[in-house]
N, C-alpha and C positions, 0 to 999 in steps of 0.2 A: 183735144176733142171738145167741141162746143156744147155737148149735151150734159156735161158735168155741172154740178151746182157751183155757183159763184160764192166764194166766201164773202160775207158781209163786211169783214174787217179789212181784208187785203185786196178784195176785188178779183183775186185770181180764181181760175177754175181748176178744180182738182177732184178726182174721184174720192168718195168718202173713205175708201180704203187707203188713200195716200197718207193719212195720219194714223192708220190702224183702227179707224172707227168703223163700226157697223153702220149700215144705213140708218138705223134707229138712233144711234148716238149722234150721227151727223145731223139728223133732223132736230134733235134736242139742242145741239150746239147752235144751229141756226135760229131756233126758237128763242134761246137765251139771248142771242145777239140782238134780236128784234125787241125782246122784252126789256132788256137793259136800256136800250136807247129810248124806248117809249117811257119807261118809268123814270129814267134819268131826267128827261125833259120835264115831266110833271113835278118831280121832286125839286129840281132846280128852280122851277117857277114858284114853288112854295117857299123856297129860300132857306130852309133850316137843315143844315147838314147833319144835325144830331136827331132829326125826326125819325119816326118809325119808317116812314116812306123812304128816307135816305138810307136807313139801315138795310132795308129790303134791296135797294139797288146794290149796295156793297155785298150783300149775301149772294145775289144773283151773279155778280161779277166774280165772287169767290168760286161759285159753282162752275162758271165758265172757265176759270183758270184750271180747274181740275181736269179738264180735257187735255191740257198741255203739260201740266206739272204733276209729278208724282209725290212731291214733297212740299206741300203748301206750308207757308208760315206767314204770319201777319207782317213780319218784317219785310219779307220779299214782296208781299202784296202791296204794302205801302211804298216800297221802293219803285215798283213798277208804275204805280199810280203817279208818283212824282215824275217819273221819266215821261209818262204820257204828256204831262203839262209842259215839260222842258223840250219835247220834240215837236216841232211844228206840224209834222204829218199826223201824229196821234192827236194833238190838240185840235187840228182841223177836223179830224174824224169825229171826235166827241162833240165839238162845238157845232157840228152840222145838225145835231139834235136840238140845239138852241144856244143862243149866245151865253157864254159863261158856263156851259155844261161841263167842260173839262175841269175847270177849276172847282166846280161844285163836286164832281166825282172825287177828286183828290181829297177835298175836305170831308166828304162822306166816308171815304175809306179811312182817313185819319181817325175820325170818330169811332168807326167800327173797330179799328185795330187797337185802340186804347182800352177797349172793354176787357 
């Protein structure tokens, strides 16, 4: 069905209930996706992965993950971020926000996870 929202990460269309999300939760997930990319671009341009701005990106990413994970840990968060950088598909997705954004996201999550 083409009327379903398109996931910003995968590009696939699916009903909000496909992930067990309410329409409100699905809207929040989409808002987070947009907010992460916008704030990531600004933080990466500023260049400091240990800044408050970079920390905010990592926190937003953590919130985003809680839509999919029931057992968040910093170790898993960091492992996922490193996988993003290693996988050309994810790297391209995050680098679409700006050159070097994927690497910056990994460094920001590294700083966040060592707190």
